[in-house]
N, C-alpha and C positions, 0 to 999 in steps of 0.2 A: 592452476593453469600453466602449462609449460611454455607455450609460445603466445606472446601477447601481440595483438594487432597494432598497427600504426595508430597513434593518438588521433582522435577525432577533433580535438579542440574543445569538446563540450564537457560540462561538469554536472553531476547530479548529486542531490542530497536525498537519501532514502531512509526513512524512519522505520524502526522495528525490523532491522535487516541483518541481525546476527544469525538468523536461521529462517526456515520456512519460506513463505511467499516473498518477504522482503529480500532475503538472500537470493532467491531465484531471479528477482528483478535486478539486483546488483550484478549477478553473474551475467545476465543478458547484456547489460549496458557496458560492463567492462569488456565483454567479448567483442563488442563493436568498436572499442577504442576510447570510451568515455573514462574520465577520472571520476571517482565517486567517494563521497563521505557517507558512511553508514552509522546509524545510531542503534542503541539497544540498552536495556537495563543491566545486563550481565556483562561486566567488563572482561572477564575471561573468555566468554563465548564470542564477544566482539573482537578481541585480539586474535583469536583463532580464525575467525571469518576473514579478517584483514589479511592475515598471512596466507590463507588459502587463495583468496582472490588476487593478491599481489600487492605487497606493502609499498611498492614504488608508485602505485596508481590509486591506492585506496587508503583512506584514513578512517578511524573509528572514534566516535565521541559517545561515551557512556552517560546515561542519565534517563530520567523518567520523561516520557513524551509530553505529559501535561504540565511539566515544570517550566515556567516561562524563562527562568534563568538558563536552563538547559537548552531551550530553543535558541536563545540568543548566542550561547557559546557554540552550539553546533554550526550555526550560520557564520559566526565570526571565524571559527577554525577553518571552515571550508573556504571562505574568502581569503584567509591568510595563506592556506596551502595551495590553492588553485587559481585564485584571482577572479572567480566568477561562479555563478550558480544558474545554469541554464534550465535545469529540470529539478522539480521537487516531486517526490513520490511519498505520499502520506499513507504508510502502511501500518504504523503502530496501532494496536488495538487490544481490547480485553473483553472477556466474556466470563465473569467470575460467578455467575449464578445460573441455576437450572430450576425452573419452576413456573407456576402461573403468575401472570401480571398482578392478579388480585392480592397476592401475598408478597409482592416485591418490596424489599426494604428500600426506602427512598434514598438512603445514603448510598446504597449500592448502585441505584439508578444514576445518581449524581456522578459516581466514580466512572461508570461506563461512558457517560456523556463527556466527562472531562477528558478521558483518554481517547475515545473514538472520534469525537467531533471537535471539541474546543481546541485540542492540541493541533488538529489539522488546520484549523483557522489560524492559530498562533504561528505555526511554521509558514503558512502562506503569507501572513502579514510580514514576517521577518524576511523571507526571500524576496518579496515584492519590494520592500524598502532597500534591501542590500544590493539588488542587482536587476531584478526583472522589470521594475517599473520604467527603467530607462533603456534596457537592452533586450527585453522580451524573453520568451522561453515557453515552457509548458509545465503544467501541474497535473499529476495523476493521483486521484484519490482511490484507494482500495476500499470499495464498499462490499456488498454481499448480496446474493439473491435473497437473503433474509430481509433485506430492506425493500423488496419488491412484492412481497406476499406475506401472509401470516407465517410466523415462525414459532410454533408451539414450544413452550418451555424455555425458549431463549428470546423471549419477547423484547427484553430491554436491549439486547444486542441488535435485534431486527429494527427496532425503532431508532436506535442510534445510527444504523447504516442508512435508513431512510432519510434521516437528517443529513447525513453526509452526501447523499445523492442530491438533495436540495441545495446544500452548501456548494456543491459543484456547479450547479446552475447559476447560483447567485454570483459566485466568483467569476465564472465564465463571462457573465454579462458585464460585471464591473471592471474586469481586467482587460477586456477586449479594447483595442485590437492588438495590444502588446503581447498578452499571454493567453495561450489556449489552456482551458481547464476541462478535463474529462475524468470520468470514473470508470473503474472496472468492477463488475459484480460477479465474483466467482461463486460457483456452487462448492461442494465439499472438495477440498484439496488436501492431499495426504501430507499433513504436517503434524507436529506435536500439538499445536494449538487446537486442531480439529480431531485429534485422535479419538476422543470419546464418541464421535459420530460414526466411526467405522471400525475401530480396533477390535479384533476378534471376530468380526463378521464382514470383512471387506468384500468378499464375493457377493454376499447378499445385498450389501449397500450398492455395489457397482451394478448389479443386475437391474436396478431401477433406471439406469442411465442409457438412453438410446445408443450412445457411442461405446457402451460396454465397459467403462472404467471410470474410476475417480480421477480428479485432476491431480497434477503434480506441479510443483512450483515453477518449472520452466514454461508451463502453459500460460501462466500469468506473466512471467518474465517476457515472453514473446509479445503478448498484448501490450504491455507497458513500453516495450521497445518501439512498437508501431506508433503508439500515441505520443511518443517523444521524438518522432522522426519527421523528416520532410514529407514523407508519404501521407501524413495525416495533417498537413498544414491547413486544410480547410475543414477541420473537424474540431468543434468546441461545444461544451455544454452537454455532451452525450455520456450515456452510461453504456458501456460495452459489456454485455452479458456473456460470460465464459463459463458455461455450465454443462458441457457434455450432452446437451440436448434435454436436460431434465425438465425444462419448462414445456417441452412438447407433450409431456404426459399430463399437463393440467387439465382437469375435467374428465380424464380417461378413467373409467372404472376398472 
């Protein structure tokens, strides 16, 4: 980014943000003047993302999202660097298995839930205690349309995202009126994470979408920017579906 906007005075912590959707969210919030801490497992990718976004306004903390020590360090480093955490965006996720639920390794299922759901709760607890319980703010959980309908062969992922949507409702109820908590449920977004769902057949995959294309990270970044803005001050406990209209085809032969 060549020209940075005036600082907004707000600070965000975004998990799983060295690339893909998380990076798109970070880009959107930095573009409006927020300072941001991004996390990710790959330290080199994280450093590159920080440099691209602007090292004077962005810091990176490497680690695994489900590691409680990492959660604590990420929150501590953000508070040390910026003095506040107004927004938490829980984007870190995993989907390591493809196959029927009847054959799902339960250890893999536990890993999916640890990363996709428990880590989101852990980060929410940490930011609540460090800043938001007294000062307010907003949390955005990146869920998925897989959590809203059957998701053949990625069932563990879908069930974890359904749990994340319910976690959103639970936290929204408990954290009100100080903190608003919402979720975003994207359909297929063009990222390395989702590449298996479209790579080599993007035109065919996009043809199923009424809007004629797959999503891109900035689509989710824009939605997250809205849900962490004053324009959404009366919105909490909701799941915003950002799907290119794919759900319009439900039930259509």
